[in-house]
N, C-alpha and C positions, 0 to 999 in steps of 0.2 A: 252388387247386386241385392238387392231388399230379399234375404231368401222367406221372411213374413211371411211377407208380401204373396208372393211366387206361389206359398205353402197352400196359401187364401184362394188364392184363385182354382190351384189346380183342383184342389178338394171342392172345390164347388164347378169341375168342367164334369160334360157327362160320358167323358169317359176316362172319369176315376173309379178306381172302385178298391175298401176297402174295408167293405164289409161284408167281403162271399155276397152269395146267390140264393142263398136260402134252400142249400142245395144238399144241407145237413144227411137228411138219412138219407139222400140215395147211395152217396157215396160211402155212407157209414159201415156196409156191410165190406164194397172196396176193399177200405180203412182198415177197417178189423181184420180179414185175407191177410192184408199185405203187410203189417206188421202190430198187430197183437198176440199175443201166447196165452195158453191154457195155461202153460208146464213152468212160466214167469208168474203168475196171477196164484198158481197154487203154491211157491216157494213163499211167495209174501205172505200169506196167510200161515205155514208152518215158521211164525218167526223172521223171513229171509234165510232158511238155513235147505236145505236138496241133501243126505246121508245118500251114497249107492255106494258098497264097495268100500273096496278105501278110501274113498274120495268121499269127503267133505268140500263141501260149499259153501258160504258167504257170500248173500248181495250187502251192498250197501242198503241202509237203513232209504234213500232216495236216490235212486237211477234214472237214467235212461232222458224220454221223450218230456220236454217238460212244454208246459201249459201253448206258449209264442209258436215252439215248433208244432205241436200238434196243431193250432191255428193257420202256420203257415200253411201248412202240409196238407190237412181238407179244404183252403183256400184253391190250392193250386188244386186239386180236386175238380173242386166245381166248376175247374176256369173251363178245365176242358170239357166239363159235361156240357157246361154252358153254349160254351162255342164248341160244335163239336169240328164245324168243318176249315174254321179259321186256324190261318198262321198263330199257332201262339210260342212264344220266347221269354227264354229268363238272362237274366244281366249275368249270371254269374251259374252258384247253382244254387238253389232254392233251401238247404240247410246242407254245414258240410258232416253228410253222410252216403258217402259213394252210394250202397243197397238203392235206395231212396231215391235218390237222383237215376240211377238206372230205371228203376219204376216207371219214373216222368219220359225218362227219353225210350221205352217199350206205349205210349200212352204218344207217340208224336208230336214231344215236346220239345223242340230247343231250347240248346242251350247258346248265348252267347258267348264266342273262344276269344279267347284271353292267351296275349303274345308280350311278353317280358312286361306285363303287369296294366298292356293295354284291349282295353279291349273294345275291339271289335264288330260297331254297331251296325254296318256299311248293309250287309243281305233285312237290314230290321224297314220293312217297307209298309208305307201311308196304309190305315184299316189292320191294319199285324195289332193281335193282343203278347203285352210283355209283363212278365210276372217279377216285381218287384219281392228277392226274396226275404227271408224274412232277416239279415239281418244288416236293411236296407242297402238304396241308394244314392252316389253321392246327388247333391242337387243341379248337379249339371247336366248329371245322366239323365237323370226325370224332365230335366230342358229340355234336352235335344227328343225326348218320344214324344213326348208332349207337343211339340212346334214339327215335331212330325205326321203326327193324328193318329200317335199309338192309340190302344186302347190302353190303359194302364190297373193295372191291379196287386195292390199295394199289402204281400205281405210282413209289410215293418213287425215285429215287435212290439209290444207298447212301449217294452224298459228303452231298446232302444232310440223310443221316438220321447222317451224322459230327457235320453241326454241328450237329445237334442234341445233341447226346449230350455236345458240347464247352459247349454252355451250361447242362444238365442242372447237367454237375462242376461252373460257379460259381455259379448258383445253387446247391446244397448247400451249398457253402465259404462264402455268402459276398459272392457278386462281383459288381458291376456288370459286362454285355455289353456292347464298344461291338461293333458290329456295322457291320460296311464292309458297303456295300451302297446299296440302292435300297430307300423309303420305307417305298413301293408298291406293289414286285414279290412278286410270291406270294410271288418263295422267304425271304420277309427279312419277310417280315408272317407264314411257318410259323415260322420260326424265333423271330422274337420271342415266340411265343404259349406255347412252349416255354419260353426263359428267363424269370428271374424279374425283377429290377433291368436294364433297355438303354435305351440309348442307340444312336441309328444314324448313322452319319455315311458323307457320300456321296461325298468324296475324302479329299487331301489335305490343301487348302485348310478343310474345317472342321473333321476331326480336329487340327489344329495351335489351332482357334481354341478347340477341349476343352483340348488342353493349358495355350492362354496360361492360361485361367481356371483349372487346374489351378494353376500356378505365382502364381499370385494376379493375373494381368493384364490382369483379365474384369470383362465388367460383368451380375453376376445375370441383372440384369431383360432387356439389351440378347440373353444367350445364352437365356433362355427362349423369349424372345419365337423368338430363329432354331430351336429344336428343340422348339418347343411339339407340334410333333405326330411328333416321332422319337424319344419316348425313354415308359418305362410311366409310369403312375398314378403321382399324387404324386412323382417323380420330384424330389430336388432334389440339384443339384448340391452344393455345400457338403456332403452329406453322402452323398452315394452315387458320386464319383467322387472316391472316399480306397481302395475295394480295383475293381481295376479288369484281366478277362482280354478278347480282343481274339479275336474269329472272325468267318465274312468272310460274304458271299452266293457263289454257290459258282463265281458265272461272273464276278468280275470279275476285275479287271483283274489281273494277278499281281505284277508291280514295285510297285504303288501298296498292294494286302495286305501286299506286305512293307516296304515301306515304314512304314507308317503305321503294322503292328507295332514298326519298329527306335522312329519315333515316343515313341510312348509308355511303352516301354519307359526308354528314356532319359529321358521325363520324370516314373517315376516315381523313377526315380533317380538323381533329381536334388533331388525333394518330400523323399523322406526315405532316399537315404541308400543305399548298397551291403547295408548287415547284413542291414535291416530290407525286403527290391528282393524278397523272393520273400512277404511278409506281404500285399504291394501293384500283386503281377501277375504274371499269367497267359500262358501263350499254347503254343495249340496248334496245327496243322499242318494246315487246312481247306481246302484250295486240292484243287482237282480236275483231279483226271492229264490226263482231256482238254482242261480249257479252258487249263493252265497247257500242253500239246504244240498245241495251235491257233494259239493266241502267237508261242509260237517259233517257229510253220513260218511264221510271217507277219511277227515280227524278218528270219525269213532270208532271205522271199521282197522285202522290200519295201526290202534292199542293193543287188538283180538290178535291172540298167537300163532300165525303165521304161517308156513313155509312156501305160497309165491302168494302175487297180486295178478290176475291179469284187467286193464283197463281200457275198453274198449269203443271206436272211436273211428273217426275219419282224425288224417293224422294232418290235417289245416285245422285241427276246431281246434280253436284256442281252450274252449274250459277244458276240454279231452285232454291237452296237456295241462294242463293245471291238477286236475286230478293224481296222472301219473305223476304230477313234481311233487305235490304229498304222499307216496311210497316210497321213493327213491329219497326223500330226508331222512323218513325212519328208517331206512337203509333195508327196506325188504325187498325180495331178488323178484326184478318186476317188467312183465310182458305186456308192451302196448301194442292193440291190435288193430287195425280197418274195419275187417269182415271176417267170420270163421275159419275162408277158403287158409289163411294162416298158417291151420293147425296142420299140421298130417303133413303130406302121406304120415304115417311112420310117426318113434317119438320123435317127432318136431318142431320148431314155432321159427316163420320170418314175423321178425319184430323191429319196433324201430325202437333206440333205445330215444333216451331223453338229452336235444340239441346231438344229433347224428344221424346214420342212414340207418338203411334194410340191415341187417343182418342176418343167417338164421344161428337158432342156437339145439343143437341136437347134441347128448340129452334132451329133452326139455321134461320130459317130469323123471320125477325122481321115482326108486322103487318105497317098501313103507306104507304106511296110510301117511295119508294126504290133508292137508287144511290148506283150499282155497280159496285166496278172497274176490268179488268177484265185481267191482261197477262198472257204470255206462255213460259217458258221453250224452247232452241235453237235448244230442243231434240223434242219438242211436236208440231204433226201435226196438221195442221187448222180445219181438221171430232172432233179431241178428243173435241177441245176450242167449236164445235157446240155445240155436244151432250152435253158441261156443259153449252151454252149458254141455253139450249129447254127440261133441266129439272130446271135451277130454273125460268124460266116465269113456269112450268106445276106446281109447289113450289107459283111462289107467283098467281095463278090463284084460286089455290086449297080453 
């Protein structure tokens, strides 16, 4: 389908809204009460540091809610206010944070169920209101909702829309989109739906496999077995790896996205030479500013002497997971938790090790003076960070 034409048509529909309802002042109080924190504001003003007894807390210079997330959550609150009686759905989660999604459930917002990666839209009816989340929705989902006569409130982050525009450019010029992302992540699913021919690579190692194949070092059957669920229908590596454009899921590790881009550029340069490079390789900067700022702040934080690190954010939050990766790469004792309730009762913590399943560590805090680094993903409210700090203080005082 012509995705550009569909988007233009949808954006002109009187059942489509991506600008909110002008109710910012009306919902500001509810948002502040639910998500903001006077304690976190004071810690920021105090050089991002807090000392209490034997405990010293250092917050990252940039953490928590980004502009795109704040915008999406505010639009969801405005939507409930604008449609007080209508049924309101969210196509998955508004953002990857359990406390925020729970608040919306308390406001009688419904969530599309997902089973084995497939969303069930059977309960959505004509006239219902459907919110598209900050990380977007696939073009097929938008088409379904539009045809069903739903009112669509689109909170997609503009940085994600920028990536969609990039893969549209790839498609227009008959370039294959190499998408650095997690193949089952909602944002990558949405991005690939706007692409023409595409291939998703998870990391630098997978990108290297693709580049090896481009240079004649790979086996076709092994290649297709590896990427069978990460490419567009009918993908042919011998045909579709000759003209490439690079894009990314906006929450991936910035340094890795950049290295993947350089790797593909070097590979196409080696294959086709400098005079033909522009005919075979395109690159646009689609790294989200907020993701970059939080990763840069995390690199600065882990350069300090820390006894342990607490990373706060949803377990399905890609940007939070990459913050955890940074701590782990420095050998820091690090714990990824999604809610404050993971700490306690007693001197214990339930956390998710990188790439692992939930586990309990007890004892959690060691004896003696303790310096704890704290950061949170772009979908984590300051109020949640405050509650985590409160539990750490209670443990240190016990």
